[in-house]
C-alpha positions in Angstrom: 0.0 0.3 0.2 1.5 3.4 -0.8 1.0 5.9 1.6 1.2 9.7 0.3 -0.5 12.4 2.6 2.0 15.1 2.5 4.9 13.8 0.8 7.3 16.1 -1.3 9.9 15.7 -3.6 13.3 16.4 -2.2 16.6 16.4 -3.4 19.3 15.2 -0.7 23.2 15.0 -1.6 24.3 11.9 -0.6 27.6 10.6 -0.9 28.5 13.4 -3.6 25.3 13.1 -5.6 21.9 14.6 -5.5 19.7 12.0 -5.2 15.6 12.7 -5.5 13.4 11.3 -3.0 10.0 11.4 -2.0 9.3 12.1 1.7 6.4 12.7 4.7 7.4 15.5 6.9 7.6 12.7 9.5 10.3 10.7 7.7 13.3 10.4 9.4 16.7 10.2 7.9 17.5 6.6 8.6 14.6 5.2 7.2 15.0 7.0 3.9 18.5 6.1 3.3 17.9 2.5 4.0 14.5 2.2 2.4 14.2 5.1 -0.5 17.8 4.8 -1.4 19.4 1.3 -0.3 22.2 2.5 1.7 22.4 -0.2 4.5 25.1 0.7 5.7 22.8 2.9 8.2 21.7 0.3 10.6 18.6 0.9 12.9 19.5 0.0 16.6 17.8 1.4 19.2 16.2 4.1 16.7 16.3 6.7 19.9 20.1 8.3 19.4 21.7 6.2 22.1 23.7 3.5 20.3 24.9 5.1 17.3 24.5 2.3 14.7 23.1 4.7 12.2 25.7 7.3 12.4 26.3 9.3 9.4 28.1 12.6 8.5 26.4 15.5 7.6 28.4 18.4 6.5 31.3 16.3 8.0 29.8 16.0 11.6 28.6 12.7 13.0 24.7 12.7 13.6 22.4 9.7 14.2 20.1 9.5 11.3 17.2 7.9 13.7 17.0 11.5 15.2 17.0 13.6 12.0 13.9 14.1 10.0 14.6 13.7 6.5 13.6 17.2 5.3 16.5 18.5 7.7 19.0 17.2 5.4 18.0 19.1 2.4 20.9 21.5 1.5 23.7 19.5 3.4 26.2 17.1 2.5 25.3 13.5 3.8 28.2 10.8 3.9 27.3 7.3 4.6 30.2 4.2 4.8 29.0 3.7 0.8 30.6 7.1 0.3 33.9 6.4 2.3 35.4 4.9 -0.6 38.3 3.3 1.0 39.2 5.8 3.2 41.8 5.0 5.7 39.7 4.6 8.5 38.3 1.2 6.8 41.9 0.0 6.2 42.7 0.6 9.9 39.6 -1.3 11.4 40.7 -4.3 9.1 44.2 -4.1 10.2 44.1 -3.5 13.9 40.8 -5.7 14.1 38.2 -2.9 15.0 35.3 -4.8 14.8 33.6 -8.3 15.5 29.7 -9.0 14.6 30.0 -5.9 12.4 26.4 -4.4 12.9 27.8 -1.1 15.0 30.7 -0.7 12.7 29.4 1.2 10.0 28.4 4.1 13.1 32.2 3.7 14.5 33.6 4.3 11.0 31.8 7.4 10.6 32.7 8.5 14.0 36.4 7.8 13.4 36.8 9.1 10.2 34.9 12.4 11.2 37.2 12.5 14.2 40.3 12.3 12.1 39.0 15.1 9.9 38.0 17.4 12.7 40.5 16.5 15.4 43.6 15.2 13.4 45.9 15.5 16.7 43.5 14.2 19.0 44.7 13.1 22.3 43.4 10.2 24.4 40.9 12.1 26.1 39.4 13.6 22.9 39.3 9.7 21.2 37.4 8.5 23.9 34.7 11.4 24.1 34.0 11.1 20.8 33.9 7.4 20.9 31.1 7.4 23.8 28.5 8.4 21.1 28.4 4.7 20.0 28.2 1.4 21.6 29.3 -2.3 21.1 28.0 -5.2 22.9 30.7 -7.3 21.4 34.3 -5.7 22.4 36.1 -3.7 24.7 36.7 -1.0 22.4 40.6 -1.2 22.6 40.9 -2.1 18.8 38.6 0.5 17.6 40.7 2.9 19.6 43.8 1.5 18.0 42.4 2.0 14.7 41.7 5.5 15.0 45.1 6.4 16.9 46.9 4.2 13.8 45.1 6.7 11.5 45.8 9.7 13.8 49.5 9.0 13.8 50.0 8.5 10.6 48.6 11.9 9.6 50.4 14.0 12.2 
């Protein structure tokens, strides 16, 4: 059943490409990215902003897609894991075993990618502060911290 009440055609800049979608005012970015655009790296977890599995970058800053309305994304640059295109943090996660089951990995990749761009000289305190925005139930975060540190150290 197609439900279009107050739907509007919107143009979103996703991973450097303008994409037209139809959205209602109440649609959240998480569902739009997954269902309308097929970007499944954006994971639904808690859907209330606690876990960070749905983290994307909005104009370079990590945002939880479950907390953002789709209409709020108009005019902004949205980046998902699909748009990272072999960014150094992806290789660092593999080399440092920064994942286990992988469900939270996309959100952590986005946070760490943003951290490396915004705070390229981040110390342990800043890294831990940034990583607090995401939850992983499989690991103790040491491998994730090692991955981001390997990127920061190589860029300094």
